[in-house]
VEXTORPA-956787 format. One record per atom (N, C-alpha, C): x, y, z; residue in one letter. Coordinates in steps of 0.2 Angstrom, whole numbers, plus 5000, padded with zeros to 4 digits. Last residue first. Layout:
<tifis>
XYZA/...
</tifis>
This chain:
<tifis>
559855135436R/559655065440R/558955075443R/560355245432R/560355195427R/560155135430R/560355345441L/559855355437L/559755295431L/561555325448A/560955305451A/560355305447A/562555385439P/562455305439P/561755295442P/562355525430L/562255495436L/562155425436L/562655615420S/562855555419S/562855525426S/562055745421Q/562055715414Q/562255635414Q/562055825432Y/561455785431Y/561455745425Y/563255905432H/563155855437H/562655805435H/562856005423A/563355955421A/563355895426A/562056105429L/561756055425L/562255995423L/562856205435A/562556145439A/562356095435A/563056305425E/563656245426E/563356195431E/562056395427P/561956335421P/562556285422P/561456485437N/562056435438N/562056375433N/560356555432A/560856585436A/561456545437A/559756535416L/559856505422L/560456545426L/559456575403S/558956605408S/559156575415S/560356505395A/560456585397A/559956605402A/559856375394T/560356395399T/560456465400T/558756325386N/558656385390N/559256405395N/558956205381T/559056265376T/558956325380T/559756055382V/559456105386V/559456175383V/559355905374P/559755975374P/559356015378P/559355755384E/559055795379E/559455865379E/559655655393G/560055665388G/559855705382G/558855655404H/558655605398H/559055615393H/559355745413I/559455675414I/559155625409I/559155865405A/559755835406A/559755765408A/557655875406A/558055865400A/558655835400A/557555895420R/557255845416R/557555825410R/558356015421V/558555955424V/558255895421V/557456105414A/558056095412A/558456035415A/556256095421L/556256075415L/556956055412L/556656145434E/556456075433E/556456055427E/557456255442A/557456235434A/557256165433A/556556355453K/556956285452K/556956275444K/556856535452K/556356475451K/556856405450K/557556645453G/557556605459G/557056545458G/557756715441N/557156745445N/557156695452N/558656645434K/558956705437K/558356745442K/558256475439T/558356535435T/558556595438T/559456355447H/558956405447H/558956445441H/560056195450P/560056245445P/559356285446P/560756145465I/560156145461I/560156205456I/562356055468A/561956125467A/561256105464A/562855935471P/563155995473P/562856055473P/561655805477V/562055845472V/562355905474V/560955655482A/561255705484A/561755745478A/559455575477I/560155585475I/560455655478I/558355455478I/558455515481I/559255525480I/557055375468R/557755385469R/557855455473R/555755365469A/556055305468A/556855315469A/554855465482P/555355455477P/555655395476P/553155455486V/553855435489V/554355425482V/551955475481H/552355535482H/553055515484H/551255355483H/551455385476H/551855435476H/550955345496P/551455305494P/551655335487P/550655525502S/550455455500S/551055415497S/550955625514T/550655625508T/550355565506T/551455615527N/551155665526N/550755675519N/552255485527S/551755505532S/551355565531S/553055505515L/552555445515L/552055465521L/553955605519I/553455615513I/552955565513I/554555545530T/554255615530T/553755615525T/555155435525S/554655425530S/554255485531S/556055485516R/555555445513R/554955435519R/556855555525I/556555585519I/555955555517I/557355455533R/556955515536R/556555545530R/558155385524R/557555355527R/557055405530R/559055475522E/558655455516E/558055425519E/559655475534L/559355545531L/558855525525L/560255355535A/559655375540A/559355435538A/561055335525D/560455295525D/559955325530D/561655505521D/561755435523D/561055395523D/562355645518F/561855605515F/561955535517F/562755755531V/562955695527V/562355665524V/563155925535A/562655875535A/562955815530A/564056035534G/564155985540G/563655925540G/562956145526D/563656125528D/563656085535D/561556055519R/561856115523R/562556085525R/561355985503L/561455985510L/561756045513L/560155955490T/560855985492T/560755985500T/559355825481V/559455875487V/560155895487V/558155765469F/558855785471F/558855835477F/557155635466L/557255695470L/557955705471L/556155565454V/556855565456V/556855635460V/554855455451I/555055515454I/555755515456I/554555375435R/554655375442R/554955445445R/553455325423V/553755375426V/553955365433V/553555185411D/553155225416D/553555285418D/554355105404D/553655125401D/553155155406D/555455105412H/555155055411H/554455065409H/555455285414W/555755215417W/555255165416W/555755445414T/555455395411T/555855325412T/555655545428Q/556155505424Q/555755445421Q/555155695435G/554955635433G/555455605428G/555955785448V/555755775441V/555555705440V/556355895461A/556055845459A/555855835452A/557455975472L/557155975465L/556955905463L/558056075486S/557856015483S/557556025476S/559156125499D/558756135493D/558556075490D/559656085512E/559656155510E/559256175504E/559355975525I/559255985518I/559156065516I/559355965538A/559955945534A/559955965527A/558155985543D/558656045544D/559256025539D/556655965538I/557255935538I/557855975538I/555456045535P/555656035542P/556356005543P/555456045520E/555656105524E/555856085531E/554955925514L/555655935515L/555855995520L/553655955510Q/553855905516Q/554555905518Q/553656045501R/553456065507R/553656015512R/554155975489Y/554656025493Y/554356045500Y/553055895486L/553655865489L/554055915493L/552155995481E/551955955487E/552555915490E/552856045471A/552856085477A/552556045483A/552555955460T/553255955464T/553255995470T/551055875461G/551455935459G/552055925463G/550555725453I/550855755459I/551155815457I/549455605447R/549655675446R/549955705453R/549655445443H/549455485448H/549855555447H/550255365433G/549655405431G/549355445437G/551455305439G/550755265438G/550155305437G/551855465442P/552055395443P/551455355442P/551955605436K/551455565435K/551655495436K/552255775441L/552455705441L/551855665440L/552255925431V/551855875436V/552155805435V/552756015423T/553155985427T/552855935433T/551756075417D/552156045413D/552656005417D/551056145428S/550756075426S/551256045420S/551956215441R/551856215434R/551556145432R/551256205457G/551856205453G/551556205445G/550156205465H/550556155466H/551156145461H/549256325473I/549656315467I/550156265469I/547756335481V/548356315482V/548756295475V/546556465485F/546856425481F/547556405483F/545056495494G/545656515492G/545956465487G/543856465500G/543756505495G/544456525492G/544056365510D/544056435512D/543956485507D/544256245504P/543556265507P/543556335509P/545056285489T/545056265496T/544356275498T/545656225472T/545256265476T/545256235483T/547156195465E/546656165468E/546256225472E/548356165451A/548056205456A/547456165459A/549656195440F/549256135443F/549056165450F/549656295426D/549756295433D/549356235436D/549356325413G/549856285414G/550056285421G/548156405409H/548756445410H/549356395412H/547056415396H/547456365400H/548056395402H/545656505392W/546356515394W/546556465398W/544556425381V/544656435388V/545456445389V/544356375368G/543956435370G/544056455377G/544756205372P/544556255367P/544156315370P/546056175381F/545356185382F/545056235377F/547256175373R/547156135378R/546456115380R/547256305365E/547156235362E/546956175367E/547456415371F/546756405370F/546656335367F/548856445372Y/548456465378Y/547756435377Y/549556395360T/549856395367T/549456405373T/548756415350A/548956355351A/549256345358A/548656555350L/548056515351L/548256455353L/550056585347Y/549756615353Y/549056575355Y/550256525334R/550656505340R/550256525346R/549256605327R/549256535327R/549656505333R/549156735324R/549056715331R/548956635331R/549456785312E/548756755312E/548656725319E/550656845315P/550156885313P/549456855313P/551856845324D/551356785324D/550656815321D/552756945328A/552856905322A/552456835321A/552456915345W/552756955340W/552856905334W/550856855351F/551556855350F/551856895345F/549656965358G/549856905354G/550556895355G/549057055367V/548957065360V/549057005356V/548556955382P/549056985377P/548757005370P/547357005393Q/547556955388Q/548056985383Q/546957105402S/547657095401S/547857035397S/545557095403P/545857145399P/546557145398P/544756935400F/545056995404F/545457035401F/543456825396P/543956875394P/544156915400P/543356665405A/543056725403A/543556775401A/543956565412T/543456545407T/543056605404T/545556505415C/545156565416C/544656555410C/546356375425V/546056405418V/545656475420V/547356255431L/547156315432L/546956355425L/546956085432E/547356135428E/546956205430E/546956005448G/546856005441G/547256065438G/546455925463K/546955955459K/546755955452K/544955985472A/545355935469A/545855965464A/544056085475R/544356045481R/544755985478R/543056055461Q/543156085467Q/543556045472Q/543056075443I/543156035449I/543256075455I/542456075426A/542656115432A/542556065439A/543155975414R/542555995418R/542856025424R/544155935405G/543856005404G/543256015408G/544755815407D/544255815402D/543855885401D/545655845418D/545955825411D/545355825405D/544755975427D/545055905426D/545255895419D/545056145431F/544756085427F/545156025428F/544656275441V/545056225440V/544756165436V/544456455437E/544256395439E/544856335438E/544156625437V/544656575438V/544356515440V/543856755430Q/543456695430Q/543856635430Q/544256905436M/544556845433M/544156785435M/543657005444G/543657015436G/543956955432G/544856995457L/544157025454L/544257035446L/545656845459A/545756915458A/545056935455A/545256725471P/545356745464P/545356815464P/546256725487A/545656725483A/545756735476A/547456685495Q/546756705498Q/546156695493Q/548356535495I/548256605492I/547556625493I/548856445509E/548456455504E/548456525501E/549756425519G/549856375513G/549356395508G/548656475532R/549356455530R/549356405524R/547556605527V/547656545529V/548356515527V/547056765532V/547656725529V/547656655532V/545456835529P/545956805533P/546456775529P/545157005521G/544956935523G/545556905527G/545457125515T/544857125520T/544657055523T/546457105506P/546657135513P/546057135517P/546756975497N/546157005499N/546257035506N/547856925483G/547756945490G/547056975491G/547656795471T/547956855474T/547756865481T/547556735454V/547356725461V/547856765465V/548056795442F/547456755442F/547156755449F/548856945439C/548656885443C/548056855442C/550056995426A/549457015431A/549356945435A/550556965413N/550857015417N/550357045423N/550156855406I/549656905407I/549956965410I/551456785405E/550956785400E/550356845400E/552056795417T/552256835412T/551856845406T/550756775429G/551256755425G/551456805420G/550156725445G/549856745438G/550456725433G/549856735462S/550056685456S/549756715450S/550356775478L/549956785473L/550256735467L/550156795496S/550456755490S/550056765484S/550356905508T/549956905502T/550356855497T/550156935524L/550556895520L/550156875514L/549957075533C/549457035528C/549956995523C/550457075550V/550557085543V/550157045539V/550857055564D/550357085562D/550457115555D/552156985566R/551556955567R/550856985564R/553556955556K/553057005560K/552456975560K/554656845557V/554656915554V/554256975557V/554356735565D/554956765565D/555056835561D/552956685564D/553356675570D/553956725571D/552556735551Y/552156755557Y/552556745563Y/553556675542V/553356745542V/553056775549V/553556545546Y/554156585547Y/553956655547Y/552256505542D/552356505549D/553056545551D/552456525528Y/551856565532Y/552056565539Y/553356425527L/553556485526L/553056535529L/552556305528G/553056325533G/553356385532G/551756305517A/551356325524A/551956345529A/552556395503S/552356335507S/552056355514S/552156465489L/552356485495L/552156435500L/552656425472P/552256425477P/552556435485P/553556565464S/553456495466S/553056485471S/553256695462G/553856665459G/553856585459G/552956795476T/552756755470T/553356735468T/552256895490S/552756845488S/552456805482S/552257025501L/551956995495L/552556945493L/551657095516I/552157055513I/551957025507I/551057245523T/550957195518T/551657155516T/551457345532R/550757315532R/550657255528R/552757425540L/552557365536L/551957335537L/553157505550E/552657535545E/552457475540E/554157435557G/553557475560G/553057485556G/555257365557L/554757345552L/554057385554L/556457335565Q/555857375568Q/555257355563Q/557457185570H/557257245565H/556557275567H/557557075577T/558257115575T/558057185571T/556457005580L/556957015585L/557457065584L/555956995567R/555557015573R/555857035579R/556956935559P/556857005559P/556457035565P/557956815560K/557356825564K/557156895564K/558856695552V/558656765552V/557956775556V/559356565550G/559256595556G/559056665557G/559556525537A/560156565540A/559956585547A/558356475534A/558856425535A/559456455538A/557656595532R/557456545538R/558056505539R/558256645521A/558256685527A/558156645533A/557856545512Q/558656555513Q/558656595520Q/556556565512A/556856495514A/557556505515A/556456695507L/556156675514L/556456615516L/556956675494Y/557356715499Y/557056705506Y/556056585489A/556656565489A/557056605494A/554856665488P/554856605493P/555656585494P/555356835487S/555256775484S/555156715489S/554556995492I/555156945492I/554856875489I/553957155494G/553957095490G/554557055490G/553157255505F/553857215504F/553757155500F/552557405509H/552457345505H/553057315503H/553057505517T/552457475519T/552257405515T/554757535523L/554257505518L/553557485521L/555757615527R/555157625530R/554557595525R/556957605522E/556557645518E/555857645521E/557657535533A/557857605531A/557457645527A/556857415534D/556857475539D/557057535537D/557057365521A/556357375524A/556357425529A/558457345521L/558157395517L/557457415519L/558557245531D/558857305532D/558557365528D/557857145523F/557557175529F/557857235532F/558857125514L/558257155512L/557757175518L/559957075522S/559957145519S/559357175517S/560156955528D/559556995530D/559557065527D/561256905523T/560656865521T/560056905523T/562357035517R/562156985522R/561456955520R/562457125506P/563057095509P/562957035514P/561656995498R/562257025499R/562157095502R/560556935494L/560856905500L/561556935501L/560056985483P/559657005489P/560056975495P/561257065472S/560957005475S/560657015482S/560857215462G/561257165466G/560857115469G/559857355466A/560257315462A/560657265466A/558157405470R/558857385472R/559157345467R/556957525472V/557257475467V/557957465470V/555357585478V/556157575479V/556357515475V/554257705475I/554457645473I/555257635475I/552857785483T/553557785482T/553857715480T/551257805475A/551757775480A/552457785478A/550257845466G/550557895470G/551057865475G/549857735459A/549557745465A/549757805469A/550757745448A/550157765447A/549657775453A/551857685454L/551857755454L/551157775452L/551657545452A/551457575459A/551457655459A/552257515441I/551557535440I/551257565447I/553457465444V/553457525442V/552757555442V/553257335449V/553457385453V/553257455450V/552857275437W/552357275442W/552557325448W/553957275430Y/553357325428Y/552857325433Y/554657185437W/554857245437W/554357295435W/553957055435M/553857095441M/554157165442M/554457005423N/553957045423N/553757085429N/556357025423W/555656985425W/555057035425W/557357095420G/557257045415G/556557015417G/557757175431T/557457215426T/557157165420T/557257075446S/557757105441S/557357135435S/556657105462T/556657085456T/557157105451T/555757125477Q/556357095474Q/556357075467Q/554857275477Y/554857205476Y/555557175473Y/554157395488F/554757375485F/554557295484F/553457555492F/553357495489F/553957465486F/552657655503R/553257645500R/553357575498R/551257775501D/551557715504D/552257705500D/550757895495G/551257905501G/551557835504G/549357825490S/549757875489S/550157885496S/549257645493R/548957705494R/549557755492R/548757475492L/549257525491L/548957595490L/548057355494D/547857415498D/548457465498D/548057245486Y/548557255491Y/548557315495Y/546857245479H/547057185482H/547657185487H/546757385476L/546157345479L/546457285482L/547957435471R/547557475476R/546957435479R/548557335464H/548957375469H/548457405474H/547557285455E/547957235460E/548257275466E/547257395448K/546757355452K/547057315457K/548457415442L/548257465447L/547657435451L/548457305433L/548957315439L/548757365444L/547257325425Q/547357265430Q/547857275435Q/547457445419V/546857435423V/547057375428V/548757435412L/548657485417L/548057475422L/548557325404Q/549057325409Q/548957375415Q/547557365396G/547457315400G/547957305406G/548057475389G/547557485394G/547457435399G/549157415381T/549157485386T/548657485391T/549657245381N/549257305379N/549357355383N/551157155376H/550557165381H/550257245379H/551757015368V/551557085367V/550957105371V/553056905370I/552356915372I/552256995372I/553956805361C/553956875363C/553256895363C/554756655367K/554156685364K/554056765366K/556456615364P/555956635369P/555356665365P/556856485352L/556856555355L/556356565359L/556756315359G/556856365353G/556956435356G/556056285374T/556156255367T/556256315362T/555956375384T/556256305386T/556356265379T/555956525386G/556156485380G/556456415382G/555256605395S/556056575397S/556356545391S/554456735387T/554556675390T/555256655391T/554556915388Y/554756855385Y/554656795390Y/553657065384L/553957025388L/554156955385L/553457225377V/553557155376V/553957125381V/552157355379F/552957335380F/552857255378F/551057405372A/551457445376A/552157425377A/549957405358P/550457375362P/550857425366P/548257445361A/548857465357A/549457435361A/546957435367A/547357375365A/548057385361A/546557575368F/546657525374F/547057465372F/547457685357P/546857635359P/547057595365P/548457825365L/548357765360L/547657715362L/549057975367R/548457935369R/548357885364R/550558025370E/550258005364E/549657955367E/550958175380F/550858095379F/550458085373F/552258265386R/551758255382R/551658185381R/552858355401P/552858295396P/552258295392P/553358535400P/553058475403P/552958415398P/554958585394E/554258585393E/553958525397E/556358595393A/556058615399A/555258615399A/557858535385H/557158535385H/556858545392H/559158535384E/558858595385E/558158605386E/559558405383A/559758435389A/559358495390A/559258295373A/558858345374A/558858385381A/560458205382L/559958195377L/559458255379L/561458195392G/561458265387G/560858255382G/561258085398A/561158145402A/561158205398A/561557985388Y/560957985391Y/560758055394Y/562458025374D/562458025381D/561858025384D/562457915360I/562157975363I/562257965370I/563757845350A/563257835355A/563057905358A/564657855339D/563957885338D/563457875344D/565557705344P/565457765340P/564757785339P/565857675361T/565457655356T/565357715351T/567457635367D/566957695365D/566557665359D/567557495378P/567857535372P/567257585371P/567857475395A/567357475390A/567657525384A/568757455406D/568957425399D/568357435394D/567457485417P/568057465416P/568257435409P/566057575409G/566357525414G/567057515412G/565657745406P/565857685404P/566157635409P/564357825415P/565057815413P/565257755411P/562657825410G/563257825415G/563857825411G/562057755395V/561857775402V/562457775406V/561857795379S/562257765384S/562157795390S/560857745365I/560957795371I/561357765377I/561057725348V/561257695355V/561257755360V/560057705334H/560357755339H/560457715345H/559757605326R/559957665323R/560357705327R/559557425325V/559657485329V/560057545325V/559557315317S/558957375316S/559157435320S/560557235320P/560657275315P/560157325313P/561257185333L/560657215332L/560557265326L/562557155333R/562157095332R/561457115332R/563257275336G/563357235330G/562857185328G/562757305349V/562557335343V/562657305337V/563457205356L/562757205356L/562457245350L/564757245353A/564557175351A/563857175351A/564757365360A/564957365353A/564657295350A/564557315373T/564057365370T/564157355363T/565457245381R/565057205376R/564557255372R/566057325390R/566457305386R/566057265380R/564757465392S/565157415395S/565557385388S/563557585396A/564157565393A/564557515396A/561957525398A/562457555401A/563057535397A/560657585385T/561157535388T/561657565392T/559457585373V/559657615379V/560057565384V/559257585356L/559557545362L/559757585367L/558057595343V/558457635349V/558657585354V/557457505335I/557757555332I/558157595337I/557257325336P/557257395339P/557657445335P/556657185332E/557057235328E/556957305331E/556257075339I/555757135338I/556057195335I/557256995340Q/556656965336Q/556157025335Q/558257045348G/558357045341G/557657025337G/557857025361L/557757095358L/557857095350L/558156885363R/557556915364R/557456985360R/559356845358D/558756805356D/558156835358D/560156945363I/560056945356I/559356905354I/560156905377V/559856975375V/559656975368V/560756785375A/560056785378A/559756855376A/562056815371D/561656775366D/560956785368D/562556885382L/562456925376L/561956885371L/561756855398G/562156845393G/562056875386G/561156975410V/561056925405V/561556915400V/561457095416D/561857045418D/561656975414D/560457185412H/561157205410H/561557145412H/558857125407D/559357135413D/560157145410D/557957205395C/558257145397C/558857165403C/556357265389L/556957275393L/557257205395L/555457365377S/555657305380S/556257315383S/554157465371W/554657465375W/554757385376W/553457555357I/553457495361I/554057475364I/552957725357A/553357675356A/553257615360A/552257835362G/551857785358G/552257735356G/552957925369V/552857945362V/552457885358V/552757875381S/552557935381S/552457955373S/553557755381N/552757755381N/552457825379N/554857815381A/554557775375A/553857775375A/554657865395A/554857915389A/554557875382A/554557745402L/553957795402L/554057855396L/555857685399M/555157655398M/554557705397M/556657785404A/556757765397A/556057735395A/556357785418V/556257845414V/556257835407V/556757655422I/556057675422I/555957735418I/558157665419A/557757615415A/556957635416A/558557765427E/558557775420E/558157725416E/558557705441P/558057755438P/558057765431P/558957525439V/559157595440V/558557645438V/559357375437S/558857415441S/558957485443S/560257375422P/560057355428P/559557385431P/559857355404L/560057395410L/559857365416L/559457385389V/559857325393V/560157365399V/557957425381G/558457435386G/558857375388G/557157485366V/557357435371V/557957465375V/555857535356V/556357555360V/556557505365V/555057525341R/555357485346R/555957515349R/553557615335D/554357595334D/554557555341D/552357645338G/552457575335G/553157555334G/552557815336A/552157765338A/552257695334A/554257865333T/553557875333T/553157815336T/555857945333V/555457885335V/554657905336V/556758045329G/556258015324G/555857955326G/557458105337L/557858045334L/557358015329L/556558185344A/557058215339A/557458165335A/555858085351R/555558115345R/556058155341R/556958065361L/556758015356L/556358045350L/556958195367G/557558165363G/557358115358G/555758195373A/555958245368A/556558225363A/555858095382A/555458085376A/555558135371A/556858145390V/557058085386V/556558075381V/556058255395R/556758275392R/556858205387R/554958185402A/554858235396A/555558255392A/555758115411V/555358085406V/555158135400V/556158225419E/556658185416E/556358145410E/554958285424A/555358325419A/555858275416A/554458175432A/554058195425A/554558245420A/555458165441L/555358115436L/554958135430L/555258295447A/555958275444A/555858215439A/554058265453R/554158325449R/554758315444R/554358155461F/553858155456F/553858205451F/556158145464T/555458165466T/555058155460T/557358015467L/557058065462L/556358075464L/558857965474T/558157975474T/557958015469T/560057845478R/559857895474R/559057905474R/561357775488R/560657785487R/560557845483R/562457635488A/562357705487A/561657715485A/562657495490G/562357535495G/562157605494G/563257435480D/563757455485D/563357485490D/562157415471G/562457355474G/562857365480G/561057555475A/561457515471A/561757455475A/559357595476V/559957575480V/560357535476V/558257725473A/558657675470A/559257655474A/556657785475V/557257775478V/557657715475V/555557885467I/555957825466I/556557835471I/554857995473A/554457945468A/554857885468A/554558105486I/555058055483I/554558005479I/553758255483A/553858195487A/554258145483A/553458365475D/554158355477D/554258295482D/552258315462D/552458365468D/553158345470D/551458255452R/551958295450R/552258345456R/550558115447R/550758155453R/551358185451R/550458055434A/549958095437A/550158145443A/551257965428L/551558025430L/551058075432L/550557855426L/551057845430L/551357915433L/549757915416N/549357885422N/549957875428N/550657925405E/550257985408E/549857975415E/550957805402A/551457845405A/551057905408A/549857745396F/550057715401F/550557765405F/548557845389S/549257835389S/549557805396S/547057815379L/547457825385L/548257815384L/545457785373R/546157815372R/546457835378R/544157675368A/544557715373A/545157735370A/543357585362D/543357665360D/543757695364D/543457465367P/543757465361P/543757545358P/543557395381F/543557465379F/543857485372F/544157245376F/543957285381F/544057355379F/543857115365R/544157175366R/543857215371R/544056935361A/543756985365A/544157055365A/544656825355D/544456885351D/544156945355D/544756735364A/545356765362A/545156825358A/543356685366M/543756725372M/544356755369M/542656715349T/542956675355T/543256725360T/542056825342A/541856755341A/542056705347A/541756965353G/542056925348G/541856855347G/541457065363R/541556995365R/541956955359R/541857205369E/541657175362E/541857105362E/541457295382L/541757235380L/541457215373L/541157435383V/541557405388V/541857345385V/540857595374R/540857525374R/541357495379R/541157735375A/540557705377A/540557635378A/542657795382G/542257785377G/541657745380G/543657855391R/543557785391R/543057765386R/545157945389D/544457935386D/544257865386D/546057965404G/545957945397G/545257955395G/546557905419I/546657965415I/546557945408I/545657825432I/546057815426I/546057875421I/545157815445G/545357875442G/545757875436G/544757705451L/545457705450L/545657775448L/543357715448F/543657715455F/544357725455F/543257705434D/543057765438D/543457775445D/543657575433W/544057625429W/543957695433W/542657515440L/543357505442L/543757565439L/541557535432L/541557565439L/542257565442L/541957475420P/541857545421P/541857575427P/541957335425W/542557365423W/542457445422W/540657305430F/541257305434F/541757345432F/539757305420A/539657355425A/540257355429A/540157215411D/540057285408D/539857335413D/540357095418P/540957145416P/540757215413P/539657015429E/539357075425E/539957125423E/540256905433R/539556895429R/539356955426R/541356955439C/541456905433C/540756895429C/540957035449S/541357065444S/541457015438S/540056945456W/539756995452W/540257025447W/541056865462A/540556835457A/540156895453A/541756955470W/542056925465W/541556895460W/540656995479L/540957045475L/541357005469L/540456865485A/539956895481A/540256955476A/541656845491A/541456795486A/540956835482A/541756945501Y/542156945495Y/541956905489Y/540257015507G/540756965507G/541156965500G/538557055503D/539157055507D/539657005505D/538057105485G/537957075492G/538657075496G/537757245475V/538157185476V/538057165484V/536957345469G/536657295473G/537057235475G/537557445462H/537357385458H/537057325463H/537857555470R/537657565462R/537357505459R/538157505483E/537657555481E/537357565474E/538957395480A/538357385483A/537857435482A/540057465475A/539657415470A/539057395473A/540457545485L/540157585479L/539857535475L/540857445494R/540257485496R/539957515490R/541957405487H/541357355488H/540757395490H/542757505487F/542557495481F/541957445482F/543057505502A/542657565499A/542357545491A/543657385502A/543057385506A/542657445503A/544857415495L/544357365493L/543657365496L/545457505503Q/545157535497Q/544757475493Q/545057485520T/545357465515T/545057495508T/544357505532Q/544657555529Q/545057545523Q/543857375536G/543357425533G/543657485530G/545057315540A/544657285534A/544257345531A/545257385552R/545757385546R/545457365540R/544157365559E/544257425558E/544757435552E/544157225561P/543657245557P/543757325555P/545857175558S/545357195563S/544757215558S/546357025548P/546357105549P/545757125554P/547156885554Q/546556915551Q/546556985553Q/548156735552W/548056805553W/547456835550W/547856605550I/548456625554I/548556695555I/546256535553P/546756585550P/547356595554P/545756365552R/545856425557R/546456475553R/544756315538S/545356315542S/545456375546S/543256225537M/543556285536M/544256285541M/
</tifis>
């Protein structure tokens, strides 16, 4: 067993909502002590676990008698088939004058909305949508930055039973059309800008445009656009909610589209509510009155993860603009100013803060901060050290991993247990997570494919325009028949936790040895000269060789001494198979808009293959340097 880097006091652990739920499960169902026992029971007895969870969370709606209709395969399972509920109704359960939303603009301007005012705004916009003829199953979409209007529009659409989808306002026009055009929306909610007319012109299904805020500079008038502020302005009734079946579609998310158009993933109403509220309240101990923030854009699935915190009665904080502006420590300023209890930041941001010498423990209060959350890419052991050495010592650092595909977590936090550096604490309750070898056999403490072997409520409805679910089944259930294959390269640990080694489609296989790219990145963190890095496999002489690209900090030089140090560090801490065949200094590393290293795009570029997902990149111009490097031809 590893020595914990942090552990809650017995008093703190015992006061968590997870501990309260565990006591209830012990009383009602005889569940034994320890998280492992609770997790095992939650997977072994879904017909007992999920109803108990529903009641504990106080889900509003008609649960119905049946819990799980298993179907012929895991993909056919249906949870709570008799239930009827509304996602929005649960998020708007609180109706007092406490602050529900704090919105901070890129220029620092701050707006707030109370729970009472939020419910009134949703009721008004929902009434406007009904007046426009929107009904259950219609698609209402937004192209908006991280502003309260995006949250209101989503909840209003859900209130009338419509299907919602959202794109970031900063995403290129083609990328927006590639996504929203597939689902044929009838209402578009967008901030007026120069491209609004072009957007409407390329979405022929749109009948109504709702314009948010004053037009931007040089923005032409959009004919027949409806002003958001004036929509059903006289409406003063409480919100009404269409309660739909548990599996009814609620919203559509998108894959990054590494080949062809992005896949449109349809997420269900009940599964999203139950899963995300379970995570917030049990795995992160989020309570009514807490203040929750996660660094995200509206185009990432984590935006929904933020909004669902309203169902816990928490205040949510949203922020537009770069996390590094106006300074590298701006998010820590936000944490102090808003007295955050839960602070979600990416590994990339933590790495940038560490590189810039930011030490919030010395410069910020962070007095009410209990939990730091991180996802988007693996959180290295060195960043655990940074958090506890330089950010805050008494905090639960919660690394988590799931995906857009399920909009939930497979492995996540345990606020009653220890934090071990470099490890995700535990599998999520109700998620039968395992690691398989290439032959589909469960393995322990070895690297393999992350899978889920039993049904879970947030399995997607499917892909849009895939009525027989052929693409959906091929994507997630074909690799290991009857088992959800997530595409992460992972291993279990002796502490009951997990280590994620990166996406399995970017696993490096020199000489057949499977190496996760995150294994290399961890070794480079102590080398001060390196600012960023990216590793890919290059096809070479009927095999694959590892190519490592690095960018350097200001003043650093890539010379023989630095290259020797990189190779020596990797060899000393891993194996000879991990040592790159080529190490190349480049001007920039391509990243997605969510901060992930664009490994697949670089791999395609060095092989002379088309890169079809440039719209998802924050800096697509960086790819040009990778397409004709002499070092890759020898």
